[in-house]
C-alpha positions in Angstrom: -69.3 -27.0 -26.6 -66.5 -24.7 -25.9 -64.7 -27.2 -24.2 -65.6 -29.8 -26.5 -64.0 -27.9 -29.7 -61.1 -26.9 -27.9 -60.3 -30.4 -26.9 -61.0 -32.1 -30.3 -59.0 -29.9 -31.5 -56.2 -30.2 -29.2 -56.6 -33.8 -30.0 -56.2 -33.5 -33.9 -52.9 -31.3 -33.1 -51.3 -34.0 -31.2 -51.8 -36.4 -33.8 -50.5 -34.2 -36.1 -47.3 -33.8 -34.3 -47.5 -38.0 -33.6 -47.6 -38.1 -37.4 -44.5 -35.6 -38.2 -42.9 -37.8 -35.5 -43.4 -40.6 -38.0 -45.2 -42.3 -34.7 -48.3 -42.3 -37.2 -48.6 -43.7 -40.4 -50.4 -44.0 -43.7 -53.3 -42.0 -43.8 -54.4 -39.3 -41.9 -56.9 -36.9 -41.9 -57.0 -34.1 -40.0 -60.6 -32.0 -39.2 -59.0 -28.9 -37.3 -61.0 -25.5 -38.4 -63.9 -27.7 -38.9 -65.1 -28.5 -35.1 -68.3 -26.7 -35.1 -70.0 -29.6 -37.3 -68.9 -32.5 -35.5 -69.5 -30.6 -32.2 -72.4 -29.0 -32.9 -74.0 -32.2 -34.6 -73.3 -34.2 -31.6 -75.3 -31.1 -29.4 -77.7 -31.4 -31.3 -78.8 -35.6 -31.6 -79.8 -38.0 -29.2 -77.9 -41.0 -28.1 -79.8 -43.5 -29.8 -79.4 -41.7 -33.7 -77.0 -43.3 -35.6 -73.9 -41.4 -37.6 -71.5 -42.1 -40.4 -68.8 -40.2 -42.2 -66.5 -40.6 -44.2 -62.4 -40.2 -43.3 -62.3 -37.3 -41.1 -63.7 -39.1 -38.6 -61.7 -38.6 -35.0 -64.1 -35.8 -33.3 -66.9 -37.8 -34.4 -65.6 -41.2 -32.8 -65.6 -39.2 -29.4 -68.5 -37.4 -29.8 -70.3 -40.8 -30.3 -69.3 -42.2 -26.9 -65.4 -43.1 -27.9 -62.3 -42.0 -25.9 -59.3 -39.5 -27.3 -57.2 -42.2 -25.4 -58.9 -44.7 -27.6 -58.7 -42.6 -31.1 -55.2 -41.8 -30.5 -54.0 -45.6 -29.8 -55.9 -46.4 -33.0 -53.5 -43.8 -34.8 -50.5 -45.6 -33.1 -51.8 -49.1 -34.5 -52.0 -50.2 -30.5 -54.1 -52.7 -28.7 -56.1 -49.4 -26.6 -57.2 -48.2 -30.0 -61.1 -48.3 -30.5 -60.6 -50.9 -33.3 -57.6 -52.5 -31.0 -54.7 -51.2 -33.7 -56.2 -52.7 -36.7 -58.4 -50.2 -38.2 -56.2 -47.2 -38.5 -57.7 -43.8 -38.7 -60.3 -44.6 -41.2 -61.8 -47.4 -39.4 -63.1 -46.1 -35.9 -66.6 -47.3 -34.7 -69.0 -47.3 -31.7 -72.3 -48.3 -31.3 -73.8 -45.6 -32.8 -71.2 -44.5 -35.1 -70.6 -46.6 -37.8 -67.3 -44.9 -39.4 -64.9 -43.7 -40.6 -64.7 -45.0 -44.2 -62.0 -45.0 -46.8 -64.0 -45.4 -50.0 -65.2 -42.0 -51.6 -69.0 -41.7 -50.6 -69.5 -45.4 -49.9 -70.9 -44.0 -46.2 -73.8 -42.0 -48.2 -75.5 -45.2 -49.6 -74.9 -46.9 -46.1 -76.4 -44.0 -44.2 -79.4 -45.0 -46.3 -79.6 -48.8 -45.3 -78.9 -47.7 -41.5 -81.7 -45.4 -41.3 -83.9 -48.2 -43.3 -82.6 -50.5 -40.8 -84.2 -48.0 -37.9 -86.9 -47.5 -40.0 -87.6 -51.2 -40.2 -86.8 -52.2 -36.7 -89.6 -49.1 -35.5 -86.7 -46.9 -34.0 -87.9 -43.5 -33.6 -84.3 -42.6 -34.3 -82.5 -40.3 -37.3 -79.4 -41.2 -39.0 -77.1 -38.6 -40.1 -74.8 -39.5 -43.2 -72.0 -37.0 -43.9 -70.0 -36.8 -46.7 -67.3 -33.8 -48.7 -67.9 -32.1 -51.2 -65.4 -34.0 -53.4 -68.0 -37.0 -53.2 -71.0 -34.7 -53.4 -71.3 -36.2 -57.7 -71.1 -39.5 -56.7 -73.3 -41.7 -58.7 -74.0 -43.7 -55.4 -74.5 -40.1 -53.4 -77.4 -39.7 -56.0 -79.2 -43.2 -55.6 -79.2 -43.2 -52.3 -80.9 -39.7 -52.0 -83.5 -41.4 -54.6 -83.8 -44.6 -52.7 -84.3 -42.5 -49.3 -87.4 -40.6 -51.0 -88.8 -43.0 -52.4 -88.9 -45.1 -49.0 -89.6 -42.1 -46.4 -85.9 -43.1 -44.8 -85.5 -41.0 -41.4 -82.0 -39.6 -43.3 -80.2 -36.6 -43.1 -77.7 -36.1 -45.7 -75.0 -33.7 -44.8 -72.7 -32.4 -47.1 -69.9 -31.4 -45.6 -68.3 -29.1 -47.8 -64.9 -27.6 -46.5 -64.7 -26.3 -50.2 -61.5 -28.4 -51.3 -62.1 -32.0 -52.6 -58.4 -33.2 -51.7 -56.5 -30.2 -54.3 -59.6 -29.0 -55.9 -61.8 -26.3 -55.4 -65.6 -27.0 -55.4 -66.2 -24.8 -58.3 -63.4 -26.4 -60.5 -65.7 -29.6 -60.0 -69.3 -28.6 -59.6 -71.4 -26.8 -62.3 -73.4 -26.5 -58.9 -71.3 -25.8 -56.0 -74.7 -25.1 -53.7 -75.4 -28.6 -52.9 -78.2 -28.2 -50.3 -80.3 -27.4 -53.3 -80.0 -31.0 -54.5 -83.3 -31.9 -52.2 -85.2 -30.4 -49.1 -82.6 -28.5 -48.3 -81.2 -26.4 -45.2 -78.3 -24.3 -45.9 -76.0 -23.8 -42.4 -73.2 -22.0 -41.6 -70.6 -24.9 -40.6 -68.4 -22.5 -38.7 -70.7 -21.1 -36.3 -71.8 -23.9 -33.5 -75.2 -22.4 -32.5 -75.8 -21.8 -36.3 -74.8 -25.9 -36.4 -76.9 -26.9 -33.5 -80.2 -25.8 -34.1 -79.9 -27.0 -37.9 -79.4 -30.3 -36.8 -82.0 -30.1 -34.1 -84.6 -28.7 -36.6 -83.2 -32.0 -39.5 -83.6 -34.6 -36.6 -87.4 -33.1 -35.8 -88.5 -33.0 -39.2 -87.1 -36.7 -40.2 -88.4 -38.5 -37.0 -91.9 -37.0 -37.7 -92.3 -38.9 -41.1 -91.4 -36.1 -43.5 -89.1 -38.3 -45.3 -85.3 -37.4 -46.1 -83.5 -34.2 -45.6 -80.5 -32.6 -47.2 -78.1 -30.5 -45.4 -75.1 -28.2 -46.2 -72.6 -27.6 -43.3 -70.3 -24.5 -45.1 -66.9 -25.2 -43.1 -63.1 -24.9 -43.6 -59.8 -26.9 -42.7 -57.1 -25.5 -42.2 -54.2 -27.9 -42.8 -54.5 -30.2 -46.2 -56.5 -33.0 -47.4 -54.4 -35.3 -45.7 -50.8 -35.0 -43.4 -49.5 -35.7 -46.6 -50.4 -32.3 -48.6 -49.2 -29.2 -47.7 -52.5 -28.1 -48.4 -51.1 -24.8 -50.0 -50.5 -25.7 -53.6 -53.7 -25.1 -54.8 -55.0 -22.3 -52.4 -52.8 -18.9 -51.1 -51.7 -19.1 -47.4 -53.3 -15.8 -47.2 -56.8 -17.3 -47.3 -56.4 -19.7 -44.6 -54.6 -16.9 -42.8 -58.4 -14.6 -43.4 -60.5 -17.6 -42.7 -58.4 -18.8 -39.1 -58.1 -14.7 -37.8 -62.3 -13.9 -39.2 -64.3 -17.4 -39.1 -62.7 -19.4 -36.8 -65.3 -21.4 -34.5 -63.7 -21.8 -31.5 -63.0 -17.8 -31.6 -66.7 -17.2 -32.8 -68.2 -19.2 -29.5 -65.6 -17.6 -27.5 -67.0 -13.8 -28.6 -70.7 -15.4 -27.9 -69.6 -16.8 -24.3 -67.9 -13.4 -23.5 -70.9 -10.8 -25.2 -73.4 -13.0 -23.2 -71.4 -12.9 -19.8 -71.5 -16.4 -19.6 -68.1 -17.1 -19.0 -65.0 -15.1 -18.0 -62.1 -14.8 -20.2 -59.9 -16.7 -17.5 -62.3 -19.1 -16.9 -62.4 -20.0 -21.1 -58.8 -19.8 -21.0 -58.7 -22.2 -17.8 -61.3 -24.9 -20.2 -58.4 -24.5 -22.8 -55.8 -25.9 -20.1 -58.0 -28.4 -18.8 -58.6 -30.0 -22.1 -54.6 -29.7 -23.0 -54.1 -31.4 -20.2 -56.6 -34.2 -20.9 -54.9 -34.7 -24.5 -51.5 -34.7 -23.7 -52.6 -37.8 -21.0 -54.5 -40.0 -23.8 -51.7 -39.7 -25.6 -49.1 -41.2 -23.3 -51.5 -43.8 -22.6 -51.7 -44.3 -25.3 -48.2 -44.7 -26.6 -48.0 -46.9 -23.4 -50.3 -49.6 -24.7 -48.6 -52.4 -26.9 -48.8 -53.3 -30.9 -51.5 -55.9 -31.7 -50.1 -59.5 -31.9 -49.9 -61.7 -35.1 -53.1 -63.8 -33.4 -54.6 -60.8 -33.3 -54.8 -60.9 -36.8 -57.8 -63.8 -36.8 -60.0 -61.6 -34.2 -62.6 -58.9 -35.3 -63.0 -60.4 -38.8 -66.5 -61.7 -38.0 -69.4 -59.9 -36.2 -68.9 -62.2 -32.7 -70.9 -65.3 -32.5 -71.3 -65.5 -36.1 -67.6 -66.7 -37.1 -66.7 -70.0 -39.0 -65.2 -73.0 -36.7 -61.7 -72.0 -39.3 -60.4 -69.3 -41.6 -58.0 -69.4 -44.5 -55.1 -66.7 -44.4 -53.4 -65.9 -47.2 -52.3 -69.5 -48.5 -54.5 -72.7 -48.5 -52.4 -74.1 -46.3 -52.8 -71.6 -44.1 -55.9 -72.5 -41.5 -56.4 -70.7 -38.5 -59.0 -73.3 -36.1 -61.4 -70.7 -33.5 
């Protein structure tokens, strides 16, 4: 878990540098500081379970079977990207990870639908639908809760509360900031990966045993801004960010556990850090070598394989592509 958290942070730091170098354009939302959520979730579920989240999705994509190269190449808009360079930061998928979704809160009812499909097909799996505190007051979120409860769906609705919805603090946007109290619930310290893993294991057991949906809240913190265009210091102080880094950092927290329990030495952990950096550096260089998509690629990946029509209209009526 330590190596995975360190690797995810290195990957997001690399994306930060590439964005500042203007090699990544458009929207880019990083999860530096929130690694205990994505890594802890993966260690608490099974490969056949389903996960869907919002746009802060890069670590989930890797943990759910993707690659660092695939994520970085996608951010760079290259053919080696997990969506072949056409989806960008917010649209990355694997067979068990349903994105990366750019519409605030829209992934929650989709998650309920995925859970419904799994139940309909007789699969003994759990679906984890993650959303942020900024999406917590969306009407479609409450509608998804209601439908999931009515139908007894094996869905875990996870509020990833990093304290700020874009630049608005939770206290300014919600009359009730204890988001876990909005249903059958579990509050979790999202900066402690041990707590995250055990909470996810409990939630998975709950929903797969037929007890209906469950609501979780990971209380976490992002060190950077909402996105790369947000400095993250206009609505909170630098001192607050530094305090969280020095007292609540999930990687340093796990490092203390490991050293106290005698599981590894400081030097062994430093070597894992070096390995993580080397792995990410290599993935970045390989991603840079991948070519950009070709114009003909615009006509691909529109429909699920095998279901495309014989032709497709383009921007104008006369612009038709025949498959």
